[in-house]
TITI-28231 format. One line per 3 residues: number of its first residue (from 1); their letters; for each residue x, y, z of N, C-alpha, C. Coordinates in steps of 0.001 Angstrom, whole numbers, plus 524288, in hexadecimal, padded with zeros to 5 digits. Layout:
BEGIN
NUM) a) X Y Z X Y Z X Y Z | ...
END
This chain:
BEGIN
1) xxx) 80331 7FB4D 80000 80000 80000 80000 80359 804ED 80000 | 8078A 80518 802F9 80AD3 809CA 8032A 8101D 808FD 80093 | 810F7 8048D 7FDFF 815F0 8035F 7FB77 81A73 8040B 7FF4A
4) xxx) 819D3 801AF 803D9 81DCC 801C8 80804 81F07 80750 809E3 | 81B3A 80ABE 809A7 81BC1 8101B 80B97 82034 8130B 808E5 | 820C3 8124F 803C7 824EC 814ED 800D1 82387 81A8A 7FF5E
7) xxx) 81E89 81BAA 7FE9A 81CF2 820C5 7FC8F 81AA0 8241A 800EC | 81E03 826A3 803E8 81C3E 829DE 8084A 81A70 82F2A 8063E | 815A6 8309D 807B6 8136A 83591 8060B 81466 839EF 809F0
10) xxx) 814E0 83892 80EE5 81595 83C95 812E2 81609 83A41 8184B | 81678 83DB8 81C16 8172A 83C34 8218C 814C0 84078 824E9 | 81249 83EE8 82932 81078 842B9 82D07 81168 84084 83274
13) xxx) 80F57 84307 8365C 81039 84161 83BB4 80DD8 83C22 83D11 | 80A4D 83A2F 839D5 807A8 83542 83AF9 809FC 830A2 83813 | 80CD4 831A2 833D6 80F29 82D5E 830E3 8103A 82EDE 82B45
16) xxx) 811DF 82B02 8282E 81316 82BE1 822B5 80E7B 82AA1 81F35 | 80E5B 82D30 81A9A 80A3D 82C4B 816C1 80CCA 82A27 811CF | 80AAE 825D4 80FD8 80CE9 82323 80B5F 808C8 8225C 80729
19) xxx) 80A91 8224B 80237 80705 82111 7FDE8 8062C 81B2D 7FDDC | 80153 819A3 7FCF7 8000D 8141C 7FCA3 7FC21 81326 7F84D | 7FAEE 80E41 7F753 7F727 80CD5 7F350 7F3EB 8084A 7F550
22) xxx) 7EEC3 808D3 7F4ED 7EB3B 8049D 7F672 7EB2C 80064 7F23C | 7E8EE 7FBF0 7F372 7E8C0 7F79B 7EFB8 7E5EE 7F90A 7EAB1 | 7E230 7FCB4 7EB00 7DF54 7FE53 7E650 7E23D 8027C 7E32C
25) xxx) 7E6FF 803EC 7E4E9 7EA29 807BF 7E21D 7E9A0 80D50 7E40C | 7E602 80E55 7E790 7E539 8139E 7E995 7E9F0 81556 7ECCB | 7EC04 81A09 7EB96 7F04A 81C38 7EEA8 7EE35 81E43 7F3D3
28) xxx) 7F131 81D75 7F7F3 7EFB4 81F38 7FD2C 7F476 8218F 7FFE2 | 7F36C 82488 803F5 7F77C 8267F 80772 7F6F7 82379 80C8A | 7FB33 82100 80E3E 7FB2D 81DC9 812F3 7FE51 82098 81729
31) xxx) 7FBA5 82242 81B43 7FE4C 824D6 81FA0 7FF73 820BA 823BE | 80471 81F90 8247A 80621 81BBC 82857 80757 81EB5 82D56 | 80436 81DB1 8314E 804B3 8208A 8363B 80966 81E95 8394E
34) xxx) 80B8A 8220C 83C86 80FCE 82078 83FFD 80DFC 81C01 84378 | 811A7 818D4 8453A 81067 8147E 848C6 80DC2 81692 84DA9 | 809E1 813BE 84F7F 80721 81564 8543B 80A6E 81438 85909
37) xxx) 8090A 816B2 85D51 80BDF 81607 8623E 80ACA 810C1 864BC | 8067F 80E43 8633C 80538 8092C 86568 802BE 80968 86AC5 | 800B7 80E03 86C46 7FE56 80E79 87179 7F87E 80D5F 87170
40) xxx) 7F66E 80BCF 86CE9 7F0EA 80A6F 86C9C 7ED5E 80EE9 86B0F | 7EF21 813BB 86B8D 7EBC7 8182D 86A42 7EC2C 819AD 86489 | 7F087 81875 86207 7F148 81A07 85C9C 7ED4D 81793 858F4
43) xxx) 7EBDC 812A7 859DB 7E815 8100A 85680 7E2D2 812B3 85697 | 7E10D 81421 85B27 7DC0D 816DC 85BA4 7DC66 81C40 85926 | 7E0B3 81F02 85A09 7E175 8242A 857A9 7E181 823C2 851B7
46) xxx) 7E428 81FC1 84FAC 7E479 81F03 84A0A 7DF15 81DFD 847BE | 7DC0A 81A9A 84A25 7D6D2 8196A 84829 7D33F 81E2E 84870 | 7D3C8 82162 84C77 7D0CB 82641 84CC9 7D254 829F3 84863
49) xxx) 7D761 82A2C 84731 7D93D 82D7C 842EC 7D72D 82B89 83DB2 | 7D72E 8266D 83CDF 7D514 8242F 8380B 7CF54 825A0 83779 | 7CC53 82521 83B9E 7C6C3 82684 83B70 7C611 82C46 83A2D
52) xxx) 7C95E 82F8D 83C58 7C8FA 8352F 83B85 7CA44 836B6 835E5 | 7CE79 83499 833BF 7D022 8363D 82E89 7CD64 8334B 82A24 | 7CA57 82F5A 82B68 7C7A6 82C70 8274F 7C2CD 82F43 82552
55) xxx) 7C139 83373 827EE 7BCDD 8369A 82604 7BE95 8394D 82103 | 7BB7D 838D1 81CE7 7BD17 83B12 817E9 7BB73 840C3 81776 | 7BE9E 843B0 8149D 7BD95 8492E 8137B 7C00A 84A57 80E36
58) xxx) 7BD83 84D8D 80B1C 7BF4C 84EAF 805D3 7C4CE 85106 805C0 | 7C667 853C7 809DA 7CB7F 85659 809F3 7CFAF 85358 80CEB | 7CE8A 84E96 80E7C 7D244 84B7C 81188 7D331 8464C 80EBD
61) xxx) 7D81C 844AC 80E89 7D971 83FB2 80C0D 7D6A3 83B3F 80EE4 | 7D4B6 83771 80BE1 7D1AD 83324 80E21 7D528 82EFC 81091 | 7D398 82D36 81523 7D60D 828B5 817A2 7D383 823DC 81551
64) xxx) 7D6A2 82083 812D2 7D490 81BD6 8104E 7D4AA 81716 813DF | 7D847 81713 81798 7D8B4 8129F 81B19 7DD0A 8136E 81F08 | 7DDCC 80F7F 8224B 7E1E7 80FCB 8263C 7E3BE 80A56 82796
67) xxx) 7E848 80A11 829FF 7EA7D 8052D 82BE7 7EC0C 80604 83192 | 7EA80 80264 834F0 7EBB6 802C9 83A82 7ED2E 7FD59 83C60 | 7F233 7FC77 83D0C 7F42B 7F754 83E9E 7F805 7F816 8431A
70) xxx) 7F5FF 7F7E9 847D8 7F952 7F8D1 84C6C 7FB63 7FE58 84C7A | 80085 7FEE3 84C69 802DA 8041C 84C85 80389 8065C 8470E | 8023F 80362 842F5 802CD 80536 83D93 7FD9A 80758 83BAE
73) xxx) 7FDCC 80C3A 839C2 7F909 80ED0 83807 7FA09 811BB 832F1 | 7F637 811B7 82F7D 7F6AE 8148A 82A8F 7F14F 8167E 828E7 | 7F150 81AE6 82640 7EC91 81D2E 8240D 7ED25 81D32 81E20
76) xxx) 7E907 81BC0 81B4E 7E91E 81B71 815A1 7E592 81FBD 81380 | 7E7EC 82371 810B6 7E50A 827E0 80E88 7E505 8279A 80899 | 7E12C 82A41 8062F 7E153 82AD0 8008D 7E643 82DE9 7FF2E
79) xxx) 7E894 82CAF 7FABB 7ED5F 82F44 7F906 7EBFE 8344B 7F626 | 7EE93 83883 7F798 7EDC1 83D8B 7F505 7F29D 83EB9 7F1C4 | 7F216 83EB4 7ECA3 7F698 83F18 7E923 7F97E 84449 7E987
82) xxx) 7F6EE 84860 7EB5F 7F986 84D78 7EBCD 7FC7C 84E2C 7F0E7 | 7FCAB 84A3A 7F431 7FFA1 84A95 7F90D 7FC87 84D09 7FD71 | 7FF56 84EBA 80161 7FCD0 850CA 80613 7FB63 85689 8057D
85) xxx) 7F77E 8582A 8085D 7F5E7 85DA0 80878 7FA4F 86108 80A8E | 7FD62 85EE7 80E14 801BA 861D2 81067 8057D 863D3 80C38 | 80672 860BF 80824 809FD 86265 803F2 807F2 86741 80130
88) xxx) 802D4 86790 8006C 8008B 86C13 7FDCF 8008E 870DB 8015B | 7FF91 8700E 80650 7FF79 87465 80A06 804E6 876C0 80AA5 | 808DC 87375 80B0B 80E31 87550 80BEC 810CF 87757 80701
91) xx) 80E4D 876BB 8028E 81082 87882 7FD9B 81074 87E72 7FD22 | 80D5A 88114 80036 80CB9 886CB 7FFE9 811D1 8898E 800A5
END
């Protein structure tokens, strides 16, 4: 899906974002979250965040899915070919 995380699109305080492709060929952005602390609260926080960001809005990139396996977490977003909004804002 991510071709061994070779195509990194960006990084933020929560983790790295990589280009990926679903089995049907659709391009996606995969945000791999930093490892959790393992104190039991991160899983609940992550699921609350997934519920919060899964609400769709015309001006917000769609969350297509997520992966939650112990301390490993990832968010799967639709791929935006023009990159991040931050690049356009900072271009001024």
